[in-house]
N, C-alpha and C positions, 0 to 999 in steps of 0.2 A: 213352652214356657220353661223357665229355669230360674235358678239362682242367680241373681245379679250381684249380690253382695261379696266382698272378698273374706268376710270374716261372719262366723256364726256363733251365737252363744243360746245356750238353753238345752232343753232334753226333748228327744222326739220330734226332731224336726223332718221335714218332708221335702226338702230342697232337692233340686235336679242333680246338683253335682254332690251333695251331700246332706244326708237327711238322717235322723236318729228316729227310730219308731216311735210312734205315738207322741212326738213332739212338734209343735209347730212355732216357728219362729219368722221373725222379720228383721232383717238387717239390710240396710242400704236397699230397701224396697224388695228383699227377698222374703217369701214365706215359707217356713219349714214346717211341714205337716207330719210327717210319719216318724219324725226322730230318727231318721236314717241320715247319718252324716258321713262325709268322705273323711277319713281318718288317716289318709296317706300323709297329708299335710301337718297332722297334728294327732300323732298316736295316743296322747292322753285325752283327746275328745274336747280339748277347750279351745274354741274358736279355730280359724283356719280353714280354708276350703280348697280343695283340689278339684280343679274343673277337669280333670281326666276320669274321676269316678262318680258314679251314682249309686245310691243305696236307698232301701227303704225303711222310715223310722217315724211315723207321725203321717207319713203322707209320701214324701219323696224318700231319696236313699235312706235306708233304715240305719241310723246312726245318732247317737245323743252326744251332744258336745259337753254336757254338763256331768256325764257319769262315765267316768273310767275309760280304760284303754280300748281302742278298736284296732285290733290286729289286721295287718294287710291281708291277712288270708291264713286258712289252715294249712300248714307245712306237710302234715301227714298225709299219706296217700288218701284220695278220694274213694270211697267205697263204689263198687258197680251200681248202676242204677236199679231201681226195681219200682213196682206199683205204678206203672205209666198212665198217661191221660190220652183220650180219644176225643174226637169232635171238638177239637180246640177253635175256638171262635172270638174274635175280638168284639167286644160290647160296648166300645167307648162311644159315648153319647154325641160329642161335639169334637170335630178336629180343632186341635189348637189349644185346648184345654187339659189342665193335669188333673187326674183322678187318682185319689191315694187309697181308697177302699170303697167296697160295696159290700153290704150285709143285708141279706133276704129279711124282708119285713113280714112279720106273722108267717114264718115258715116259708114264704113264698119265694119262687124263683122269677115271678114277674113283678114283684114290688120289692123296693131296696131303699136302704138308707146309704147315701153315697157321699163320700167327702171330696169336695171339689175345691180346687184353688181358683176364686174369682176375686182377685185382691187378697183378703184375708182368706183363711181356711174355714170352712164351716161344713156342715152336715145337712144335706139336702134330700128330699124324697124323690125317687124314680121310679118308673113303671114302664111296662110295654105289654103287648097282647100275646105274644109267644115267644119261646125262648131261642128263635132265629133271628130276633130284632136284637138292636142296641137299646139301652135304657133312654127314656125322655125325662130329662132332669127340671123339675118345678123351678121357676123363676125365682123363687124366695126360698130362704133357708127355714128349716122348720121351727125356728122360734128362738127367743130372747133366753140364751142360756147365761149362767151365773158367771159375772166377772165380765173382763175386757180382752181375755186372750183368744187363742184359736182352740178351735174344737174339731176333733177327728176320731176317727174309728168307731163311730155310733153304732151300737149293737143294742137290740130292744129285745125284751122277753117275747114269749110267743103270742102272748095276749096284748102285746103293745102297749102295756101299763108302766113299765120301767126301762129306762135307757141308761146304759153304761157308756162312757165314753172318756177320751183323754183330753185333758185341758193344758195348753201351754201358754204361761203368760207372755205378753209382748215385751216385757223387760228383761228376757233372757233367762228366767228361773227354771227349774226343772219342770219336767211333764209329769202330771199326776192323773190318777184314776178318779172320776167323779161319776155320780149317779144324779138321776132326776126321774121324778113320779109325773106321768101324765096326769094334767088337770084340763078338763074339758077337750080343746083342740091341740093342746100344746103341752110341753113338759115344764114342770115347775117343781118346787120343793127340792132343791139341789142340796147333794150330800158330797163331801169329800173324805174318803175312808182312810182315815190317819193310820189306823192300825195296820192297814195293809200295805199303804203307800210307805211308810217308815219315815225316815228323815226327810224334811221338806227339800234337801238337796239331792234326793235320789230320783232318777229318770225312770219312771214307770209308764210303758207305752203300749201300743197295740193290743189293748185290752179285748178279750173274747170273753163269751159267755154260753152256758147251755140254755135251753128253752126257759127255764124259771129263773135263771140268774143267781140260782143256788150255787154254782161253781164258776169262780172267773179264772181266766188263764191271760198271762201276760209276759212282756219282756221286761226285765228290771236289771239297772246297771249297779246294784247295791253290792256287788262283789269285785267292782272294778271293771268288769266285762259284761256285757249284756248276755243274760242266760235266761231259761224260762221258768215261770213261778206260777203258783196256782193260790187261790184262797177260797174259803167256804163261806157262805152267808150264815151270820150270827143274829140277824134281826133286819128289820126293814131298812135301816139305813146303816148297817155295819157289816163289816167282814173281818175274817180271821186275819192274823198276821200272815205275811207270804211264806210260803214253803216251796223248795224246787219241785218242779214237775218231775217224778221219779223215772228214772232210767238214762239219765243223760251225764252222770257224775264223771264217767269215764269217756265221754264224747267232747272232744276238745273245740274250742272255737267260739265264735261269738254266733249266739243263736237268737233268732228274732221271730216275730209275729206268729205266735202259735194258734192254730185252728184246729180244734178237736171235736171229733164226730159226736152225735148226740148220745150215743151208747157208750161214748168213752175209750173205744178200742183202737181208734186211729187219730194220729196226728199228723198234722202238715205244718210245716214251719220253714223259716228261711235260715241258711247257715252262710256264714261269709267264708268262702273258699278263696283260692289264688286268684280267681278271676272275679270276684265281687259276690252279691247275694245270689244264693241258688235255692231253688225250691227242693225240699227234703220231705220224707215221710217215715214214720214209724208206727208200729203196732203193739198190741197186747192183747191177751187173753180175757182179761178181766179188767172192769173199769177201776179196780183198786190194786192193780198189780204196775209193776215198772214196765214202761216201754222198752221194746228191744228192735234190734235190727234196722237202726236209723240209716236210710238210703237216699242218694238223689232221685227225685221223680224222673223217669224215662220220659222221652218225647217232647220235652218242654224246652229244654234249655237250646239257644242258638248263639253263635259267636257274637260277642260284643253286647249282649243283653243280660239283665237281671231279673229275677223275679222274687215275689213273695205272696203267700197266701191271704186271703181276707176272709172267706166264708165258705162252709161246706152244708148243703142241704140235709134236713135232718135224714132223708131217705138215701143219701149218698148220691143222688142223680146228677148233681153238678157241684163243681168247685169254682169259686170267684178267685181269681188272681190278679196281681199287677205285673206287668212287664215294664222295665225301665230301658229304654233304648235311646241314645243320643239326648239324655237329660229330659226325656219325655216320659210321662206315666200314663200308660193305657190299661184299661179294664179288659180283661179276657175271661172266658169261662171254658170249662172243658169237663168230660165226663171221666171220673176218676176209676182207675180199674183196682177196687178194693176186694 
């Protein structure tokens, strides 16, 4: 599946050719999920899609049309790789469908919230009996979320009582971070975090959270280019203003899809290099320190494909990530060498 329209609007799309992290859009029959957009045709990120590039943002290529520039790639030398992956396995549920993210449910590697493009982009539950299997996706999405837009990148607290997700309006508006609380069997009581999201025109996407959702991590276009941010909980339905994730001020380029370990000492993310989105990682000694030594992840990149991370198990046993090849978004897993 892929983008079928010639123009994109909004933030956080997930289209095959172009998508911005955490944004889902529909243009001429095309759904954008991941806020990943192809910026070759439009460096400013406003409309325009180049069929030669695919990125992840909201679901598909990570790129936002509503939010700032999308460089063709980092011109500086790419660092040598580090912290490789082993036991790499595709866990795509069904051939022919696009999957933009998978996040473990209740800290489990056998249950997950999965963003799937089945017409519109929505969040579904998936399960399996062992880690050598692909996920089986429920036929119905997880519930009636607020609004009429697309939802993606859903991640719930370890007790499954609260979900954070990205919502992108169908009219081409910016992608924003939302929250919902579990009521009976579904999620209700919706919140939009205005203090964290900032201006309604800013694209915020690829939201990630720790086990209690006391910390949020996400990509935002608020400075004109997607970079990595964080926010802290200030109440049941409120979070602080966004602040840059420390350690990347001197690290140039478009940065997307942050996935931070439960102990706060390791981060996986996507960086747009000359060949597109590539999986990176960085480390720090303490959860309150700045990240250091950002490098591409070894053993994962192949010619003609892009990658971005979506979830890391609390015991570091498995990393879920997406590979984009020929406008197709597939789910993969691997054991990270941390």
